[in-house]
C-alpha positions in Angstrom: -67.6 -159.6 -34.8 -64.3 -158.4 -34.5 -61.9 -155.3 -33.3 -58.0 -155.6 -34.0 -54.3 -157.9 -33.5 -53.4 -161.3 -32.1 -53.7 -160.1 -28.5 -55.9 -157.5 -30.1 -58.7 -159.3 -31.6 -60.3 -157.6 -34.6 -62.8 -154.7 -34.7 -66.1 -155.6 -33.8 -68.2 -157.2 -36.6 -71.5 -158.0 -35.2 -74.2 -158.3 -38.0 -76.0 -154.8 -38.7 -79.4 -156.2 -37.2 -77.7 -157.3 -33.8 -79.7 -156.3 -30.9 -76.5 -156.1 -28.5 -78.6 -157.2 -25.7 -76.6 -157.7 -22.5 -77.8 -160.1 -19.7 -76.8 -160.2 -16.4 -74.8 -163.5 -15.3 -72.7 -164.4 -12.3 -69.6 -166.6 -12.0 -68.0 -168.2 -8.8 -68.6 -167.5 -5.2 -68.5 -165.1 -3.8 -69.3 -162.7 -6.6 -69.6 -158.8 -6.1 -71.1 -156.2 -8.0 -68.5 -154.0 -9.7 -68.7 -151.0 -11.9 -71.7 -151.0 -14.1 -73.0 -153.9 -12.1 -70.3 -156.2 -13.8 -69.8 -159.3 -11.5 -66.2 -159.4 -9.8 -65.1 -162.8 -8.6 -63.3 -162.5 -5.1 -60.9 -165.0 -3.6 -60.9 -166.4 0.2 -59.2 -163.4 1.2 -61.8 -160.9 -0.5 -59.3 -159.8 -3.0 -60.8 -159.5 -6.6 -59.6 -162.5 -8.8 -56.3 -161.5 -10.9 -55.4 -158.8 -8.4 -53.3 -155.8 -10.1 -50.8 -158.2 -11.3 -51.4 -160.2 -14.6 -50.5 -163.9 -14.7 -53.0 -165.3 -12.6 -56.2 -167.4 -13.8 -59.0 -165.0 -14.3 -62.6 -165.8 -15.2 -65.5 -163.2 -15.8 -69.2 -163.3 -16.5 -70.3 -161.9 -19.8 -74.1 -162.3 -20.0 -74.9 -166.0 -21.3 -71.0 -166.5 -21.7 -68.0 -166.4 -19.8 -64.5 -165.3 -20.2 -61.4 -167.5 -19.4 -57.6 -167.6 -20.6 -57.3 -169.4 -24.0 -56.7 -173.1 -23.9 -55.2 -175.5 -26.4 -58.5 -177.2 -27.0 -59.6 -173.8 -28.5 -57.3 -173.9 -31.3 -59.6 -175.8 -33.8 -62.3 -173.1 -33.5 -59.8 -170.1 -33.4 -58.5 -171.4 -36.9 -62.3 -171.7 -38.3 -62.9 -168.1 -37.0 -59.8 -166.7 -38.4 -61.1 -167.8 -41.9 -64.3 -166.3 -41.4 -64.9 -163.3 -44.2 -65.7 -160.6 -41.6 -62.6 -161.3 -39.4 -60.6 -161.4 -42.4 -61.6 -158.0 -43.6 -62.1 -156.2 -40.4 -59.3 -157.9 -38.4 -56.2 -157.7 -40.8 -53.7 -158.7 -38.1 -55.4 -161.9 -37.4 -53.3 -164.2 -39.5 -53.7 -167.7 -38.5 -53.4 -169.8 -41.7 -53.2 -173.5 -39.9 -53.3 -175.3 -37.0 -49.9 -174.8 -35.9 -50.6 -171.1 -36.0 -53.7 -171.3 -34.1 -52.2 -173.3 -31.5 -49.5 -170.9 -31.1 -52.1 -168.0 -31.1 -53.8 -169.8 -28.0 -50.3 -170.4 -26.2 -49.3 -166.5 -26.6 -53.0 -165.6 -25.6 -52.8 -167.5 -22.3 -49.4 -166.3 -21.3 -49.9 -163.1 -19.7 -46.5 -163.0 -17.9 -45.1 -159.9 -19.9 -47.9 -157.7 -18.6 -48.5 -156.3 -22.2 -52.1 -158.0 -22.6 -54.9 -159.7 -21.0 -56.3 -162.3 -23.5 -59.8 -164.1 -22.9 -61.5 -166.9 -24.7 -65.3 -166.3 -24.8 -67.1 -169.5 -24.2 -71.0 -170.1 -23.8 -71.7 -170.9 -20.4 -72.9 -174.2 -19.9 -71.7 -175.8 -23.1 -68.3 -174.3 -23.1 -68.5 -173.9 -26.7 -65.9 -171.2 -28.0 -67.6 -168.0 -29.1 -64.6 -165.8 -29.9 -61.6 -164.0 -28.2 -61.2 -160.7 -26.7 -58.1 -158.7 -25.5 -56.6 -155.8 -23.6 -53.3 -155.1 -25.4 -50.8 -152.3 -25.5 -51.2 -152.2 -21.7 -49.4 -149.1 -20.4 -49.7 -149.3 -16.4 -47.6 -146.2 -16.1 -50.4 -144.1 -18.0 -53.1 -146.5 -16.8 -54.4 -147.1 -20.3 -54.9 -150.0 -22.9 -56.8 -150.7 -26.2 -59.5 -153.4 -26.4 -60.2 -155.7 -29.5 -62.1 -158.9 -30.1 -63.4 -161.2 -32.8 -66.7 -163.2 -32.3 -67.8 -166.4 -33.8 -70.5 -166.3 -36.8 -72.9 -168.4 -34.5 -72.7 -166.2 -31.5 -73.1 -162.8 -33.3 -76.4 -161.2 -32.6 -76.7 -162.6 -28.9 -75.0 -159.5 -27.2 -71.6 -161.2 -26.8 -69.3 -158.6 -27.9 -71.3 -155.8 -25.8 -71.3 -158.1 -22.8 -67.8 -159.3 -23.3 -66.4 -155.5 -23.6 -68.3 -154.3 -20.7 -66.9 -157.3 -18.5 -63.2 -156.8 -19.7 -63.5 -153.1 -19.3 -65.2 -153.5 -15.7 -62.3 -155.8 -14.5 -59.8 -153.6 -16.3 -61.0 -150.4 -14.1 -61.8 -152.1 -11.0 -58.9 -154.6 -10.6 -56.2 -153.4 -13.0 -56.8 -150.0 -11.9 -56.9 -148.4 -15.8 -58.1 -145.0 -16.3 -58.5 -145.1 -20.1 -59.4 -147.8 -22.5 -59.5 -147.4 -26.3 -61.6 -149.2 -29.1 -61.1 -148.4 -32.8 -62.8 -149.7 -35.7 -63.1 -148.8 -39.5 -65.7 -146.2 -40.2 -67.7 -148.7 -42.5 -67.9 -151.1 -39.8 -71.1 -149.7 -38.3 -71.6 -153.0 -36.3 -68.5 -151.9 -34.2 -69.7 -148.4 -33.7 -72.8 -149.7 -31.9 -70.9 -152.2 -29.8 -68.7 -149.3 -28.7 -71.6 -147.2 -27.7 -73.6 -150.1 -26.0 -70.5 -150.5 -23.8 -70.2 -146.9 -22.8 -67.3 -145.7 -25.3 -67.5 -142.2 -26.4 -66.7 -141.4 -30.1 -64.0 -139.1 -29.9 -63.1 -138.3 -33.5 -62.0 -139.8 -37.0 -58.5 -140.8 -37.8 -58.2 -140.5 -41.3 -56.6 -143.4 -43.4 -55.5 -144.9 -40.3 -55.3 -148.6 -41.1 -55.1 -150.9 -44.3 -57.8 -153.6 -43.8 -58.3 -156.9 -45.3 -59.5 -155.5 -48.9 -56.1 -154.0 -49.0 -57.3 -150.5 -48.7 -56.6 -147.6 -46.2 -59.8 -146.7 -44.3 -60.6 -143.8 -42.0 -61.0 -145.1 -38.1 -63.4 -144.3 -35.5 -61.5 -143.6 -32.4 -63.6 -144.4 -29.4 -62.5 -144.5 -25.7 -63.9 -145.1 -22.2 -62.7 -143.5 -19.0 -63.0 -144.8 -15.4 -64.7 -142.0 -14.4 -67.4 -142.8 -17.3 -68.3 -145.9 -15.5 -68.2 -144.3 -11.9 -70.8 -141.4 -13.0 
């Protein structure tokens, strides 16, 4: 499963028969209920973890998974996922040919200091097994918006990982970063991405014709989905 870029993991590529079921989960103490019931972790001062400034360690619950900043130990699985046929097709910006590139991808993803992205590794709760990458990218704090993208490991597809992750990161972005608009795009042929976007509350706003060249070398129309903070609060 994927959605688009290094800090912009590829377009959601969940299998066509994916149930996309989202289970509730908790992380840390104390945990509050944010928008859409997304758990939000607070520090000892009662401030949401991460605050409005990027750079601090942020972890989020995502159903049977949790989200944390990338780690060097993720590199072998990041490389394996980058070679997945679905990721190569629908995530053309994911160019990770070897271990050195995978390590560099993890280090870039973990460094939020420039304020342009917030990248997470998705891991299975309990085992810590790497299940994918999801990121807010193109962060525009002045206009309170960003894009979201992801790629999910084959073994985790069909378990609601993409939907739960998008909901968790979106809830955090609206609640903590105070974003007002988040965009998700995917090739029109990638129907699994469409289902993930819908389940996560993103409205289909239109079709962008011949918008992006994908892994098959062809230009594809893309669906433009977006979620507003007011959508979560209504």
